[in-house]
N, CA, C and O atoms as a printed pandas DataFrame, in Angstrom:
     atom_number atom_name residue_name chain_id  residue_number  x_coord  y_coord  z_coord
0              1         N          MET        A               1  -47.538  -40.897   16.411
1              2        CA          MET        A               1  -47.393  -39.234   16.488
2              3         C          MET        A               1  -47.321  -38.499   15.328
3              4         O          MET        A               1  -47.966  -37.482   15.077
4              5         N          LYS        A               2  -46.413  -39.119   14.546
5              6        CA          LYS        A               2  -46.308  -38.486   13.247
6              7         C          LYS        A               2  -47.595  -38.585   12.392
7              8         O          LYS        A               2  -47.988  -37.659   11.682
8              9         N          ARG        A               3  -48.178  -39.696   12.506
9             10        CA          ARG        A               3  -49.293  -40.140   11.879
10            11         C          ARG        A               3  -50.569  -39.043   12.144
11            12         O          ARG        A               3  -51.267  -38.503   11.286
12            13         N          ASP        A               4  -50.629  -38.908   13.510
13            14        CA          ASP        A               4  -51.624  -37.802   13.849
14            15         C          ASP        A               4  -51.357  -36.348   13.535
15            16         O          ASP        A               4  -52.231  -35.488   13.430
16            17         N          ARG        A               5  -50.148  -36.179   13.407
17            18        CA          ARG        A               5  -49.662  -34.688   12.864
18            19         C          ARG        A               5  -50.008  -34.636   11.365
19            20         O          ARG        A               5  -50.527  -33.628   10.887
20            21         N          LEU        A               6  -49.720  -35.725   10.620
21            22        CA          LEU        A               6  -50.265  -35.701    9.089
22            23         C          LEU        A               6  -51.872  -35.738    9.136
23            24         O          LEU        A               6  -52.540  -35.140    8.294
24            25         N          ASN        A               7  -52.347  -36.357   10.006
25            26        CA          ASN        A               7  -54.138  -36.527    9.887
26            27         C          ASN        A               7  -54.478  -34.930   10.083
27            28         O          ASN        A               7  -55.336  -34.366    9.404
28            29         N          ASN        A               8  -53.825  -34.379   10.932
29            30        CA          ASN        A               8  -54.276  -32.911   11.462
30            31         C          ASN        A               8  -54.113  -31.799   10.178
31            32         O          ASN        A               8  -54.880  -30.888    9.865
32            33         N          GLU        A               9  -52.928  -32.181    9.605
33            34        CA          GLU        A               9  -52.501  -31.056    8.452
34            35         C          GLU        A               9  -53.311  -31.499    7.402
35            36         O          GLU        A               9  -53.488  -30.610    6.569
36            37         N          LEU        A              10  -53.939  -32.694    7.114
37            38        CA          LEU        A              10  -54.569  -33.151    6.069
38            39         C          LEU        A              10  -56.050  -32.513    6.308
39            40         O          LEU        A              10  -56.703  -31.970    5.416
40            41         N          GLN        A              11  -56.437  -32.657    7.549
41            42        CA          GLN        A              11  -57.642  -32.138    7.772
42            43         C          GLN        A              11  -57.862  -30.588    7.749
43            44         O          GLN        A              11  -58.972  -30.099    7.536
44            45         N          THR        A              12  -56.795  -29.886    7.968
45            46        CA          THR        A              12  -56.746  -28.484    7.868
46            47         C          THR        A              12  -56.591  -28.044    6.262
47            48         O          THR        A              12  -57.108  -27.055    5.743
48            49         N          LEU        A              13  -55.801  -28.973    5.659
49            50        CA          LEU        A              13  -55.753  -28.494    4.177
50            51         C          LEU        A              13  -57.224  -28.911    3.518
51            52         O          LEU        A              13  -57.552  -28.308    2.497
52            53         N          GLU        A              14  -58.017  -29.801    3.997
53            54        CA          GLU        A              14  -59.371  -30.071    3.391
54            55         C          GLU        A              14  -60.126  -29.022    3.733
55            56         O          GLU        A              14  -60.707  -28.453    2.809
56            57         N          ARG        A              15  -60.282  -28.582    4.919
57            58        CA          ARG        A              15  -60.989  -27.386    5.396
58            59         C          ARG        A              15  -60.603  -26.116    4.662
59            60         O          ARG        A              15  -61.502  -25.344    4.327
60            61         N          LYS        A              16  -59.338  -25.841    4.387
61            62        CA          LYS        A              16  -59.056  -24.744    3.382
62            63         C          LYS        A              16  -59.588  -24.859    2.192
63            64         O          LYS        A              16  -60.215  -23.922    1.697
64            65         N          ILE        A              17  -59.426  -25.957    1.598
65            66        CA          ILE        A              17  -59.945  -26.153    0.312
66            67         C          ILE        A              17  -61.324  -26.076    0.132
67            68         O          ILE        A              17  -61.766  -25.542   -0.885
68            69         N          ARG        A              18  -62.142  -26.588    1.072
69            70        CA          ARG        A              18  -63.601  -26.180    1.241
70            71         C          ARG        A              18  -63.796  -24.802    1.271
71            72         O          ARG        A              18  -64.619  -24.343    0.479
72            73         N          LEU        A              19  -63.230  -24.078    1.995
73            74        CA          LEU        A              19  -63.263  -22.669    2.150
74            75         C          LEU        A              19  -63.054  -21.960    0.890
75            76         O          LEU        A              19  -63.764  -21.008    0.567
76            77         N          LEU        A              20  -62.061  -22.417    0.143
77            78        CA          LEU        A              20  -61.661  -21.913   -0.937
78            79         C          LEU        A              20  -63.008  -22.112   -2.284
79            80         O          LEU        A              20  -63.426  -21.250   -3.058
80            81         N          LEU        A              21  -63.346  -23.312   -2.178
81            82        CA          LEU        A              21  -64.236  -23.612   -3.304
82            83         C          LEU        A              21  -65.449  -22.748   -2.861
83            84         O          LEU        A              21  -66.059  -22.158   -3.752
84            85         N          ALA        A              22  -65.845  -22.618   -1.618
85            86        CA          ALA        A              22  -67.091  -21.825   -1.297
86            87         C          ALA        A              22  -66.829  -20.466   -1.657
87            88         O          ALA        A              22  -67.768  -19.812   -2.111
88            89         N          GLN        A              23  -65.715  -19.941   -1.530
89            90        CA          GLN        A              23  -65.512  -18.580   -2.014
90            91         C          GLN        A              23  -65.460  -18.404   -3.437
91            92         O          GLN        A              23  -65.878  -17.385   -3.988
92            93         N          TYR        A              24  -64.924  -19.438   -4.075
93            94        CA          TYR        A              24  -65.007  -19.507   -5.735
94            95         C          TYR        A              24  -66.300  -19.386   -6.077
95            96         O          TYR        A              24  -66.676  -18.496   -6.840
96            97         N          ALA        A              25  -67.152  -20.316   -5.518
97            98        CA          ALA        A              25  -68.593  -20.257   -6.011
98            99         C          ALA        A              25  -69.304  -18.886   -5.661
99           100         O          ALA        A              25  -70.262  -18.511   -6.337
100          101         N          GLN        A              26  -68.867  -18.210   -4.694
101          102        CA          GLN        A              26  -69.653  -17.000   -4.212
102          103         C          GLN        A              26  -68.987  -15.850   -5.242
103          104         O          GLN        A              26  -69.680  -14.867   -5.503
104          105         N          GLU        A              27  -67.922  -15.944   -5.705
105          106        CA          GLU        A              27  -67.224  -15.057   -6.387
106          107         C          GLU        A              27  -67.744  -15.251   -7.766
107          108         O          GLU        A              27  -67.945  -14.228   -8.421
108          109         N          LYS        A              28  -67.964  -16.262   -8.243
109          110        CA          LYS        A              28  -68.601  -16.539   -9.545
110          111         C          LYS        A              28  -69.867  -16.220   -9.872
111          112         O          LYS        A              28  -70.172  -15.856  -11.008
112          113         N          LYS        A              29  -70.959  -16.366   -8.606
113          114        CA          LYS        A              29  -71.963  -15.835   -8.689
114          115         C          LYS        A              29  -72.153  -14.333   -8.773
115          116         O          LYS        A              29  -72.994  -13.744   -9.452
116          117         N          SER        A              30  -71.322  -13.861   -8.049
117          118        CA          SER        A              30  -71.127  -12.240   -7.865
118          119         C          SER        A              30  -70.758  -11.770   -9.436
119          120         O          SER        A              30  -71.430  -10.890   -9.974
120          121         N          ASN        A              31  -69.785  -12.338  -10.040
121          122        CA          ASN        A              31  -69.388  -12.048  -11.453
122          123         C          ASN        A              31  -70.390  -11.968  -12.322
123          124         O          ASN        A              31  -70.524  -10.989  -13.056
124          125         N          GLU        A              32  -71.404  -13.251  -12.328
125          126        CA          GLU        A              32  -72.341  -13.346  -13.061
126          127         C          GLU        A              32  -73.336  -12.366  -12.962
127          128         O          GLU        A              32  -73.802  -11.870  -13.988
128          129         N          ASP        A              33  -73.746  -12.002  -11.763
129          130        CA          ASP        A              33  -74.787  -11.090  -11.297
130          131         C          ASP        A              33  -74.178   -9.624  -11.975
131          132         O          ASP        A              33  -74.950   -8.925  -12.631
132          133         N          LEU        A              34  -72.775   -9.214  -11.778
133          134        CA          LEU        A              34  -72.181   -8.249  -12.391
134          135         C          LEU        A              34  -72.398   -7.963  -13.834
135          136         O          LEU        A              34  -72.665   -6.843  -14.269
136          137         N          LYS        A              35  -72.262   -9.086  -14.582
137          138        CA          LYS        A              35  -72.397   -9.308  -15.975
138          139         C          LYS        A              35  -73.762   -8.780  -16.432
139          140         O          LYS        A              35  -73.939   -7.865  -17.236
140          141         N          ASN        A              36  -74.863   -9.621  -15.687
141          142        CA          ASN        A              36  -76.227   -9.464  -15.920
142          143         C          ASN        A              36  -76.384   -7.525  -15.881
143          144         O          ASN        A              36  -76.675   -6.825  -16.851
144          145         N          GLN        A              37  -76.174   -7.182  -14.873
145          146        CA          GLN        A              37  -76.191   -5.970  -14.383
146          147         C          GLN        A              37  -75.532   -4.993  -15.447
147          148         O          GLN        A              37  -76.161   -3.981  -15.754
148          149         N          TYR        A              38  -74.440   -5.218  -15.956
149          150        CA          TYR        A              38  -73.676   -4.436  -17.020
150          151         C          TYR        A              38  -74.516   -4.762  -18.298
151          152         O          TYR        A              38  -74.832   -3.797  -18.994
152          153         N          GLN        A              39  -74.860   -5.845  -18.636
153          154        CA          GLN        A              39  -75.847   -5.749  -19.969
154          155         C          GLN        A              39  -77.112   -5.125  -19.852
155          156         O          GLN        A              39  -77.544   -4.608  -20.882
156          157         N          GLU        A              40  -77.798   -5.058  -18.833
157          158        CA          GLU        A              40  -79.055   -4.124  -18.307
158          159         C          GLU        A              40  -78.727   -2.752  -18.527
159          160         O          GLU        A              40  -79.438   -2.044  -19.239
160          161         N          LEU        A              41  -77.535   -2.265  -17.875
161          162        CA          LEU        A              41  -77.056   -0.955  -18.068
162          163         C          LEU        A              41  -76.687   -0.583  -19.431
163          164         O          LEU        A              41  -76.991    0.529  -19.863
164          165         N          LYS        A              42  -76.066   -1.418  -20.123
165          166        CA          LYS        A              42  -75.811   -1.024  -21.505
166          167         C          LYS        A              42  -76.919   -0.861  -22.297
167          168         O          LYS        A              42  -76.979    0.138  -23.014
168          169         N          SER        A              43  -77.937   -1.785  -22.294
169          170        CA          SER        A              43  -79.236   -1.617  -23.030
170          171         C          SER        A              43  -79.857   -0.409  -22.625
171          172         O          SER        A              43  -80.206    0.369  -23.513
172          173         N          LEU        A              44  -80.069   -0.097  -21.350
173          174        CA          LEU        A              44  -80.539    1.217  -21.043
174          175         C          LEU        A              44  -79.888    2.489  -21.535
175          176         O          LEU        A              44  -80.479    3.535  -21.800
176          177         N          LEU        A              45  -78.625    2.263  -21.617
177          178        CA          LEU        A              45  -77.980    3.565  -22.166
178          179         C          LEU        A              45  -78.088    3.564  -23.594
179          180         O          LEU        A              45  -78.098    4.658  -24.159
180          181         N          ASN        A              46  -78.172    2.473  -24.292
181          182        CA          ASN        A              46  -78.407    2.553  -25.933
182          183         C          ASN        A              46  -79.893    3.079  -25.765
183          184         O          ASN        A              46  -80.112    4.063  -26.471
184          185         N          SER        A              47  -80.799    2.723  -25.117
185          186        CA          SER        A              47  -82.296    3.265  -24.997
186          187         C          SER        A              47  -82.190    4.752  -25.061
187          188         O          SER        A              47  -82.652    5.411  -25.993
188          189         N          LYS        A              48  -81.572    5.249  -24.047
189          190        CA          LYS        A              48  -81.379    6.573  -23.728
190          191         C          LYS        A              48  -80.649    7.398  -24.784
191          192         O          LYS        A              48  -81.011    8.552  -25.013
192          193         N          GLU        A              49  -79.585    6.810  -25.463
193          194        CA          GLU        A              49  -78.909    7.724  -26.451
194          195         C          GLU        A              49  -79.861    7.588  -27.879
195          196         O          GLU        A              49  -79.753    8.354  -28.837
196          197         N          GLN        A              50  -80.621    6.670  -27.811
197          198        CA          GLN        A              50  -81.684    6.579  -29.118
198          199         C          GLN        A              50  -82.600    7.883  -28.852
199          200         O          GLN        A              50  -82.697    8.797  -29.671
200          201         N          GLN        A              51  -83.225    7.854  -27.667
201          202        CA          GLN        A              51  -84.230    8.825  -27.153
202          203         C          GLN        A              51  -83.525   10.422  -27.603
203          204         O          GLN        A              51  -84.154   11.305  -28.186
204          205         N          ILE        A              52  -82.096   10.508  -27.171
205          206        CA          ILE        A              52  -81.599   11.740  -27.147
206          207         C          ILE        A              52  -81.452   12.214  -28.806
207          208         O          ILE        A              52  -81.680   13.342  -29.242
208          209         N          GLN        A              53  -81.033   11.086  -29.541
209          210        CA          GLN        A              53  -80.871   11.451  -31.180
210          211         C          GLN        A              53  -82.485   11.712  -31.531
211          212         O          GLN        A              53  -82.773   12.731  -32.159
212          213         N          ASP        A              54  -83.332   10.962  -31.199
213          214        CA          ASP        A              54  -84.734   11.392  -31.506
214          215         C          ASP        A              54  -85.141   12.790  -31.159
215          216         O          ASP        A              54  -85.761   13.440  -32.001
216          217         N          PHE        A              55  -84.810   13.380  -29.844
217          218        CA          PHE        A              55  -85.117   14.719  -29.480
218          219         C          PHE        A              55  -84.289   15.491  -30.204
219          220         O          PHE        A              55  -84.855   16.496  -30.633
220          221         N          GLN        A              56  -83.032   15.377  -30.529
221          222        CA          GLN        A              56  -82.214   16.295  -31.340
222          223         C          GLN        A              56  -82.976   16.368  -32.822
223          224         O          GLN        A              56  -83.166   17.455  -33.367
224          225         N          ASN        A              57  -83.322   15.323  -33.318
225          226        CA          ASN        A              57  -83.996   15.342  -34.681
226          227         C          ASN        A              57  -85.357   16.275  -34.477
227          228         O          ASN        A              57  -85.714   17.036  -35.376
228          229         N          LYS        A              58  -85.858   16.197  -33.623
229          230        CA          LYS        A              58  -87.326   17.011  -33.433
230          231         C          LYS        A              58  -86.841   18.299  -33.240
231          232         O          LYS        A              58  -87.420   19.184  -33.871
232          233         N          ILE        A              59  -85.860   18.636  -32.476
233          234        CA          ILE        A              59  -85.333   20.038  -32.346
234          235         C          ILE        A              59  -84.862   20.648  -33.606
235          236         O          ILE        A              59  -85.091   21.834  -33.841
236          237         N          LYS        A              60  -84.186   19.858  -34.463
237          238        CA          LYS        A              60  -83.764   20.211  -35.755
238          239         C          LYS        A              60  -84.880   20.663  -36.712
239          240         O          LYS        A              60  -84.884   21.701  -37.374
240          241         N          ILE        A              61  -85.952   19.580  -36.666
241          242        CA          ILE        A              61  -87.078   19.995  -37.407
242          243         C          ILE        A              61  -87.849   21.198  -37.066
243          244         O          ILE        A              61  -88.288   21.992  -37.898
244          245         N          SER        A              62  -88.009   21.300  -35.588
245          246        CA          SER        A              62  -88.599   22.301  -35.122
246          247         C          SER        A              62  -88.106   23.735  -35.546
247          248         O          SER        A              62  -88.780   24.668  -35.982
248          249         N          THR        A              63  -86.602   23.658  -35.278
249          250        CA          THR        A              63  -85.819   24.886  -35.876
250          251         C          THR        A              63  -86.271   25.226  -37.427
251          252         O          THR        A              63  -86.651   26.348  -37.765
252          253         N          ILE        A              64  -86.189   24.248  -38.203
253          254        CA          ILE        A              64  -86.416   24.405  -39.698
254          255         C          ILE        A              64  -87.748   25.163  -39.885
255          256         O          ILE        A              64  -87.869   26.059  -40.721
256          257         N          VAL        A              65  -88.891   24.698  -38.943
257          258        CA          VAL        A              65  -90.253   24.930  -39.135
258          259         C          VAL        A              65  -90.403   26.405  -38.731
259          260         O          VAL        A              65  -91.131   27.199  -39.327
260          261         N          ASP        A              66  -89.670   26.686  -37.701
261          262        CA          ASP        A              66  -89.671   28.162  -37.107
262          263         C          ASP        A              66  -89.064   29.073  -38.121
263          264         O          ASP        A              66  -89.528   30.190  -38.348
264          265         N          SER        A              67  -88.052   28.595  -38.709
265          266        CA          SER        A              67  -87.537   29.601  -39.702
266          267         C          SER        A              67  -88.199   29.886  -40.963
267          268         O          SER        A              67  -87.963   30.855  -41.685
268          269         N          ILE        A              68  -89.154   28.848  -41.195
269          270        CA          ILE        A              68  -89.968   29.192  -42.526
270          271         C          ILE        A              68  -90.714   30.395  -42.369
271          272         O          ILE        A              68  -91.507   30.465  -41.430
272          273         N          SER        A              69  -90.554   31.501  -43.274
273          274        CA          SER        A              69  -91.248   32.565  -43.242
274          275         C          SER        A              69  -92.543   32.542  -43.974
275          276         O          SER        A              69  -92.542   32.863  -45.162
276          277         N          VAL        A              70  -93.741   32.164  -43.333
277          278        CA          VAL        A              70  -95.008   32.068  -43.965
278          279         C          VAL        A              70  -95.971   32.750  -42.960
279          280         O          VAL        A              70  -95.532   33.222  -41.911
280          281         N          GLY        A              71  -97.081   32.793  -43.235
281          282        CA          GLY        A              71  -97.933   33.360  -42.120
282          283         C          GLY        A              71  -98.322   32.487  -41.060
283          284         O          GLY        A              71  -98.243   31.264  -41.178
284          285         N          ASP        A              72  -98.734   33.049  -40.038
285          286        CA          ASP        A              72  -98.804   32.361  -38.710
286          287         C          ASP        A              72  -99.705   31.156  -39.035
287          288         O          ASP        A              72  -99.327   30.086  -38.557
288          289         N          SER        A              73 -100.809   31.150  -39.752
289          290        CA          SER        A              73 -101.707   30.003  -39.771
290          291         C          SER        A              73 -101.114   28.914  -40.597
291          292         O          SER        A              73 -101.339   27.718  -40.414
292          293         N          GLU        A              74 -100.308   29.433  -41.560
293          294        CA          GLU        A              74  -99.602   28.458  -42.609
294          295         C          GLU        A              74  -98.452   27.852  -41.703
295          296         O          GLU        A              74  -98.322   26.628  -41.729
296          297         N          ALA        A              75  -97.764   28.464  -41.051
297          298        CA          ALA        A              75  -96.700   28.021  -40.128
298          299         C          ALA        A              75  -97.230   26.960  -39.214
299          300         O          ALA        A              75  -96.633   25.895  -39.055
300          301         N          THR        A              76  -98.495   27.292  -38.540
301          302        CA          THR        A              76  -99.069   26.226  -37.694
302          303         C          THR        A              76  -99.269   25.015  -38.166
303          304         O          THR        A              76  -99.004   23.968  -37.575
304          305         N          GLU        A              77  -99.907   25.169  -39.624
305          306        CA          GLU        A              77 -100.264   24.115  -40.118
306          307         C          GLU        A              77  -99.118   23.107  -40.676
307          308         O          GLU        A              77  -99.083   21.885  -40.538
308          309         N          VAL        A              78  -98.214   23.930  -41.326
309          310        CA          VAL        A              78  -96.862   22.975  -41.471
310          311         C          VAL        A              78  -96.208   22.396  -40.284
311          312         O          VAL        A              78  -95.625   21.315  -40.373
312          313         N          LYS        A              79  -96.272   23.044  -39.193
313          314        CA          LYS        A              79  -95.760   22.543  -37.916
314          315         C          LYS        A              79  -96.393   21.394  -37.395
315          316         O          LYS        A              79  -95.774   20.591  -36.697
316          317         N          ASN        A              80  -97.736   21.243  -37.724
317          318        CA          ASN        A              80  -98.658   20.209  -37.272
318          319         C          ASN        A              80  -98.552   18.900  -38.135
319          320         O          ASN        A              80  -98.748   17.756  -37.726
320          321         N          LYS        A              81  -98.193   19.296  -39.444
321          322        CA          LYS        A              81  -97.997   18.271  -40.323
322          323         C          LYS        A              81  -96.836   17.524  -39.921
323          324         O          LYS        A              81  -96.894   16.309  -39.731
324          325         N          ILE        A              82  -95.448   18.412  -39.739
325          326        CA          ILE        A              82  -94.253   17.699  -39.435
326          327         C          ILE        A              82  -94.384   17.028  -38.140
327          328         O          ILE        A              82  -93.808   15.972  -37.878
328          329         N          ASP        A              83  -95.142   17.655  -37.346
329          330        CA          ASP        A              83  -95.253   16.846  -35.931
330          331         C          ASP        A              83  -95.842   15.497  -36.110
331          332         O          ASP        A              83  -95.336   14.470  -35.656
332          333         N          ASP        A              84  -97.037   15.561  -36.860
333          334        CA          ASP        A              84  -97.437   14.134  -37.402
334          335         C          ASP        A              84  -96.490   13.120  -38.229
335          336         O          ASP        A              84  -96.511   11.898  -38.086
336          337         N          TYR        A              85  -95.834   13.680  -38.929
337          338        CA          TYR        A              85  -94.773   12.979  -39.790
338          339         C          TYR        A              85  -93.730   12.424  -38.745
339          340         O          TYR        A              85  -93.294   11.283  -38.894
340          341         N          ILE        A              86  -93.348   13.167  -37.751
341          342        CA          ILE        A              86  -92.509   12.909  -36.710
342          343         C          ILE        A              86  -93.009   11.549  -35.769
343          344         O          ILE        A              86  -92.273   10.601  -35.494
344          345         N          LYS        A              87  -94.336   11.688  -35.380
345          346        CA          LYS        A              87  -94.874   10.735  -34.741
346          347         C          LYS        A              87  -94.902    9.451  -35.476
347          348         O          LYS        A              87  -94.581    8.370  -34.982
348          349         N          GLU        A              88  -95.356    9.661  -36.833
349          350        CA          GLU        A              88  -95.347    8.322  -37.643
350          351         C          GLU        A              88  -93.836    7.703  -37.765
351          352         O          GLU        A              88  -93.609    6.495  -37.836
352          353         N          ILE        A              89  -92.937    8.630  -37.777
353          354        CA          ILE        A              89  -91.591    8.004  -37.993
354          355         C          ILE        A              89  -90.981    7.365  -36.605
355          356         O          ILE        A              89  -90.278    6.357  -36.537
356          357         N          ASP        A              90  -91.403    8.161  -35.559
357          358        CA          ASP        A              90  -91.323    7.333  -34.307
358          359         C          ASP        A              90  -91.979    5.996  -34.195
359          360         O          ASP        A              90  -91.360    5.036  -33.736
360          361         N          LYS        A              91  -92.993    5.924  -34.529
361          362        CA          LYS        A              91  -93.753    4.591  -34.610
362          363         C          LYS        A              91  -92.975    3.593  -35.238
363          364         O          LYS        A              91  -92.669    2.533  -34.691
364          365         N          CYS        A              92  -92.596    3.986  -36.593
365          366        CA          CYS        A              92  -91.918    3.128  -37.226
366          367         C          CYS        A              92  -90.482    2.505  -36.694
367          368         O          CYS        A              92  -90.075    1.345  -36.764
368          369         N          ILE        A              93  -89.868    3.665  -36.146
369          370        CA          ILE        A              93  -88.530    3.253  -35.554
370          371         C          ILE        A              93  -88.948    2.327  -34.230
371          372         O          ILE        A              93  -88.193    1.381  -34.003
372          373         N          ASN        A              94  -89.905    2.486  -33.478
373          374        CA          ASN        A              94  -90.302    1.721  -32.426
374          375         C          ASN        A              94  -90.563    0.189  -33.031
375          376         O          ASN        A              94  -89.985   -0.791  -32.561
376          377         N          GLN        A              95  -91.515    0.113  -34.143
377          378        CA          GLN        A              95  -91.670   -1.117  -34.512
378          379         C          GLN        A              95  -90.483   -1.916  -35.044
379          380         O          GLN        A              95  -90.478   -3.138  -34.894
380          381         N          LEU        A              96  -89.288   -1.170  -35.775
381          382        CA          LEU        A              96  -88.271   -1.574  -36.083
382          383         C          LEU        A              96  -87.201   -2.251  -34.938
383          384         O          LEU        A              96  -86.485   -3.246  -35.053
384          385         N          SER        A              97  -87.360   -1.418  -33.911
385          386        CA          SER        A              97  -86.432   -1.697  -32.695
386          387         C          SER        A              97  -87.032   -3.051  -32.122
387          388         O          SER        A              97  -86.254   -3.837  -31.581
388          389         N          LYS        A              98  -88.185   -3.312  -32.203
389          390        CA          LYS        A              98  -88.693   -4.637  -31.492
390          391         C          LYS        A              98  -88.459   -5.823  -32.397
391          392         O          LYS        A              98  -88.784   -6.952  -32.031
């Protein structure tokens, strides 16, 4: 009788241990998935921050160009040259980021 009771308790304990191990494996996988998602979002955030900084620089340059008091044709020419420089700088930044 005592032996049956011990066997039942042992089987119950084994079942609980298997359940705990299964739960642990599931939580471990969930944790890894969340870590991967965090890294992806962190990378996306860095990319967006870089884009914002680039746009802010473009706005600053545009403001400088607009404040130059020259004729309309000269201002357009200067603005086009600065835009070309900005595009070249962006290409360089993209190459350096890769």
